[in-house]
N, C-alpha and C positions, 0 to 999 in steps of 0.2 A: 411404630417407626421411630428409629433413634436418630437424632441429629446431633453431630458432633461439631461443636464450635471451639474455636481456639482464637486467641488474640495474635493478630499478626503484628509482629514488630516491624517498624519502618526502619529501613537502613539507614546509616549516616548519610550515604550518597544521595538516596532519595530525598533526604530532608534538605540537604544542600541544593539539590536541583529545583525543589519546589520554592525556595526562598527567592525573593525579588533581588535583582542586582545583576551585575555582569553586563554583557553587550549581546544584542541579538545577532543572529547570523548575517542577516541584511546589513546592519550597521558595521560589522567586522569586515565583510566583504568591501563596502564602500570605503572604509579607512584604508584597507590593503591597497585597493585600486588607487587611492589618492597618494599613498606613500610611494607606490610603484611608479606612478605618473611623474614624480619628482626626480626620479632617477633615469628616466628615458633619455634625457639629454646627454647624460654622463655615458650611458650605454651606447648611444650613436657615436660618441667621441671615441670610445673603445673600439667600436667595430671599425671606424675609419681608421684608427691608428694600427689595427691588426691587418686590414686589407692592405695598407700602404707598406707595412713591412713585408708582407706577403709578396707584393709586387717588386720590392726591392732585392728580394733573394736572387742569387745568382745561380746557375746550373753548377754541379759539382765538377771539379776538374778530373776526378779519378773515381773508379768504383767504390774505393775505400772511403771517400768523402761523401759519397752519394746518401748513405744512411743518415749522416749528421745533417745534411741539408734538408733531406726529405722529413726528418724529425722536426725540424724548425718550420717547414711548411705545414706539416700536421698540427703543430702546436698553434700556429696563428690561425688555421682554419678552425680548429677546436675552440679557441678563444672567441672567434666570430659566433659560433653556435651557443656558447655560454652567455655572451652578452645580448644576443638577439632572441634568445628562446623565451625570457620571461615576458617580452613585449610581443610576442606572437608574430614575429617577423619571420613567417614561415618560408619565405622564398630565399631570404638570406641563409637561413638554417639549411635549406635543402641544397643550395649550392655549396656551401662549406662541407656539408656531409658528403656530397658527391666527390669533392676533392679527397677527403679523408678515405673513402672506399677506393679511389684510384691508387692512393699512396698504399693502403693496406695491401691491395692486390699486386703491387710492383714486384716483379721478381728481383731478388738480391743480386743474382749474378749477372744482370743485364743492365746497360744504361738506362735511365729513366728518360722519358720523353718530356723535357722540361716545358715544352709548349702547353702541356696540360695545366701546369701551374700558373703560367702567364694568362692563358685564356680564363682560368678560374678567377683570378685576381681582377681582370678586366671585367668580367661578368658581375663580379660582387660590387665594383665600383658602379656600373650601370644599374644594378638593382638599387643602390643606394641613393642614385640621382633620379630615378624614375619617380613621377608623380603617383600618388597613392591609387589613382583611378586607371592606371595604365596596366590593368590586370591580364589582358591579352598578351602584352609585349613581355611581362614577367613571366608567364606560362610558356611562351616561346623560348626565352633565354634559358629556363629550367629544362625543357624538352631537349634543347641543343646540348646542354651539358650531359643530360642523361644518355644522349646518343654517343658522346665522347666515352662515358663509362661502358656502354654496350660494346663499342668498338674495340676498346683497349682491354675489357675483361670478358671474353666470350663465355656465353652461358649464363651471364647474369641478367637478372630481370628486375626491374624496379618494382616499388610497391604499387604503382598505378598501372602496371602491365598486366 
C-alpha cells in the first residue's frame, strides 16, 4: 500500500485567526449594546421631534400641493422608523410604516384624507407616552391603525393576517 503525504501549508489567514488578540464576539456585542444605549436618549428626542413635525403638517390646499405635503409626511414617518429601529421600538416602527403604506397607496388624482395623518401622529404620540408594560394597549393601537390601512387600501393584508 502506498501512502502519499504532503506538507500542508497554513494560510496567512488561519495563522492570524489562531493568534491571540482581538475581541470575542460576546465582548463585541456587549460593547455595541453599551454604545447603542448611549444614543437611545437622542433617538427618543428625534422621534418626538419628527412626530411633532408630522402633527403640525397642514392638509394641502390643492391637488398640486398634495404630493409635496404627503412627501413631507412620508419623510417624517420614515425618520421615526430610522430612529426607532435600532432600539427595537417595534410599535413605533409599525405605526410609522403603516402611514408610509397609506401614503404610498394614495391615488394621485384624488384628495388625500388628511385625518389619516392626524390619527397616525396622535397614535405615535400615544405610543411614546405609554409605559413599557402596556403591551395590550400598544397592540390595540396598532390593530386600529392596521384597520385604517385595510379600509383605505382594499385588498391589502398585513403581515400578521
